[in-house]
C-alpha positions as CSV (number, residue, x, y, z in Angstrom):
1,M,-146.1,-73.6,-50.5
2,R,-142.3,-74.0,-50.2
3,I,-140.3,-72.6,-47.2
4,R,-136.8,-72.3,-47.0
5,L,-135.1,-74.5,-44.5
6,G,-133.3,-71.1,-42.9
7,R,-137.0,-69.8,-42.4
8,L,-138.5,-73.2,-41.0
9,R,-135.9,-73.1,-38.5
10,Q,-136.5,-69.0,-37.7
11,L,-139.8,-70.0,-37.4
12,I,-139.2,-72.4,-34.9
13,R,-136.8,-70.5,-32.9
14,E,-139.4,-67.7,-32.4
15,E,-142.3,-70.1,-31.4
16,A,-140.1,-71.6,-29.0
17,R,-138.9,-68.4,-27.5
18,D,-142.5,-67.5,-27.4
19,T,-143.6,-71.0,-25.6
20,I,-141.3,-71.5,-23.0
21,M,-141.2,-70.6,-19.6
22,A,-138.2,-70.7,-17.4
23,P,-138.7,-72.6,-14.2
24,T,-138.4,-69.7,-11.9
25,Q,-141.4,-67.9,-13.5
26,Y,-144.4,-67.5,-11.6
27,S,-147.4,-69.4,-13.6
28,E,-151.1,-68.8,-13.0
29,P,-152.6,-71.8,-11.1
30,S,-155.3,-73.4,-12.8
31,P,-158.7,-73.7,-10.9
32,E,-157.9,-77.4,-10.4
33,S,-154.8,-76.8,-8.5
34,M,-156.8,-73.9,-6.3
35,R,-159.4,-76.3,-4.7
36,R,-156.4,-78.5,-3.8
37,L,-154.0,-75.7,-3.1
38,D,-151.4,-77.4,-5.3
39,M,-150.3,-74.2,-6.3
40,P,-146.3,-74.3,-8.3
41,A,-145.6,-71.0,-6.5
42,M,-146.1,-72.9,-2.8
43,R,-144.4,-76.3,-4.0
44,S,-141.0,-77.2,-1.9
45,N,-138.0,-77.2,-4.2
46,D,-135.8,-79.0,-1.1
47,P,-135.0,-82.2,-2.9
48,L,-135.5,-84.3,0.4
49,Q,-139.4,-83.1,0.5
50,I,-139.8,-83.7,-3.6
51,K,-138.5,-87.5,-2.9
52,V,-140.6,-87.6,0.3
53,D,-143.7,-86.5,-1.5
54,Q,-142.9,-89.2,-4.4
55,V,-142.3,-92.0,-1.9
56,I,-145.7,-91.2,-0.5
57,K,-147.5,-91.3,-3.6
58,I,-145.9,-94.7,-4.7
59,L,-146.9,-96.1,-0.8
60,N,-150.2,-94.7,-1.5
61,H,-150.8,-96.1,-4.7
62,D,-150.0,-99.6,-3.2
63,H,-152.5,-98.7,-0.4
64,V,-149.8,-98.3,2.2
65,Q,-150.6,-95.9,5.0
66,V,-147.7,-93.8,6.1
67,D,-147.0,-90.7,8.0
68,A,-144.9,-88.2,6.0
69,R,-143.0,-87.3,8.9
70,D,-141.5,-90.6,9.3
71,V,-140.7,-91.0,5.6
72,K,-138.8,-87.6,5.8
73,K,-137.0,-89.1,9.0
74,L,-136.1,-91.8,7.0
75,L,-134.9,-90.4,4.2
76,S,-133.1,-87.4,6.1
77,T,-130.6,-89.7,7.5
78,V,-129.4,-90.8,3.7
79,D,-126.7,-89.2,1.9
80,P,-128.5,-86.3,-0.1
81,K,-126.1,-87.2,-3.4
82,R,-127.0,-90.6,-2.8
83,L,-130.8,-89.8,-2.4
84,L,-130.5,-87.8,-5.7
85,V,-129.6,-90.6,-7.7
86,M,-131.7,-93.6,-6.0
87,K,-135.1,-94.6,-8.0
88,V,-137.9,-93.5,-6.4
89,D,-139.4,-97.1,-6.3
90,A,-136.1,-98.6,-4.4
91,I,-136.4,-96.0,-2.0
92,A,-140.5,-96.9,-1.4
93,K,-139.5,-100.4,-0.8
94,Q,-136.8,-99.9,1.5
95,V,-139.0,-97.4,3.5
96,Q,-142.3,-99.7,3.7
97,K,-139.8,-102.6,5.0
98,K,-138.2,-100.4,7.8
99,L,-141.7,-99.2,8.6
100,A,-143.1,-102.6,8.7
101,N,-140.7,-103.8,11.3
């Protein structure tokens, strides 16, 4: 079976249009996320909160227990533009060092 390149592109565009979902569109939560109450619509879009969650996840993976409020307090002092650029691993190391003192 032969297909022209233009027709193939058209089919790909149609499929991409049907499967791509805008990030603002509400998606149905999965049964697993319902058990953990981790629904996409309930997540915070605040960049500070996202970084705090990522840092806590890394520190918990390293078996370091920290309070989210302490991490949020430390990260709120950082310039928001700089916070977006900084890598989460570097932030986690700095937070761990700061909270150890």
